N, C-alpha and C positions, 0 to 999 in steps of 0.2 A: 577723610583720607584721600589724598590726590594720587592719581596714577603716575604723574610725572612730578618729581621734586626738582624744579628748575629755578635757579636764582636769576635775577635780572642782571645780566652782564652785557658788555659790548658785543660779545658773540651772539647772545640772544637777540639783541636789538637789531643786528644786521642780518643774521642768517635765517631767523625764523620767518620774517616777512617775505624773504625771497622764496623760501620753501612753500609757504602758504600761498603766495601769488602764483607760483608755477602749478601747484596742485589745483587751485581754483580755476585757472585758465583751462586746464585739461578737463575738468568737470563741466565747465560751461560749454566748451567746444563739443564734448560728447553729447550733452543735452540737446544741442542743435544739430546733431548728426554730422558734425564737421571733424576734420582731422588737422593737426598742426604739422604733420609730416616730419616729426622729430625735432622741431625747432625748440620747443620747451625742454626736451630731453637733452639736447646739446647745451643749452644754457644751464640746466641743472648739473650736468656732468662737469661743466667748466667751473661753475662757482662752488657748488657744494663739495665735490670731490677734491678740488684744490684746497678748500678750507679744511677738509679732513686730513689731507696730507700735511698741511702747515700746522695743524693742531698737534700732530704727533701721536704717540702711543700713550694714552693715559689709562691707568688701570681702573677697571670697573669693580667697585666694591659691592658685591652682591650680598644681600641680606637674607639669603635662604628662600627667596620667592620661587615657587614652583609653578608649573602649568604652562599654558599656551603663551602667555605674555613673556615668560622667561625664554622660550624658544625663539620667539620673534625678536626679542631684545638681543639675543646672541647673534642672530643673522645680521642685524643692523650695527652691532658694535664689535664684532669679531675682528681679529687682527688684520686679516685680508678681506674678509667678506663685507666689511663696512663700505668698501669702495665699489663692490660689484652688486650687492643686493638691490639697492634702489635703482641703480643704473640699468641692470638687466630687466627688472620687473617693469620699469617705465617704458622700455622699448617694445613690450608686448602690446599689440593693438587691443584696445578697449579695456584691458586690464590696467594699462598705464594711467587711467583716469583716477585710480585710487590714490590716496595720499601717501605714497611711498617716500617722497622727498621730505615731507613734514615729519613722518615717523623717524626717518633717518636722523634728521636734525634734533628732534626731541630726545631720542634715545642717546645720542652722542653728547648732548648738553647735560644730560642727567648723570653722566659718568663721574663727575667731580664729587 
């Protein structure tokens, strides 16, 4: 059983590599003790939040899953929190190297 039930669509083809790339750049920079001074955050906010706005409000069909994953999923797919969850968490120094852009894209692609 997979954690994410994602179909290969044009959205997946374009948005998932952007999110993975931004998160990998952040992890690599932190491993070398460097900082990107918010450049990857601005790129992520520009591309991923614009995609979320253009995508519209799609209804999440929950299948009764409980636990921590459900709470995290709600933070990344809520009506207004999906725009702010990854953006705010990525701006926090050293915590921003975690894959918040990727989680945001994966949870929002799973909504269908």
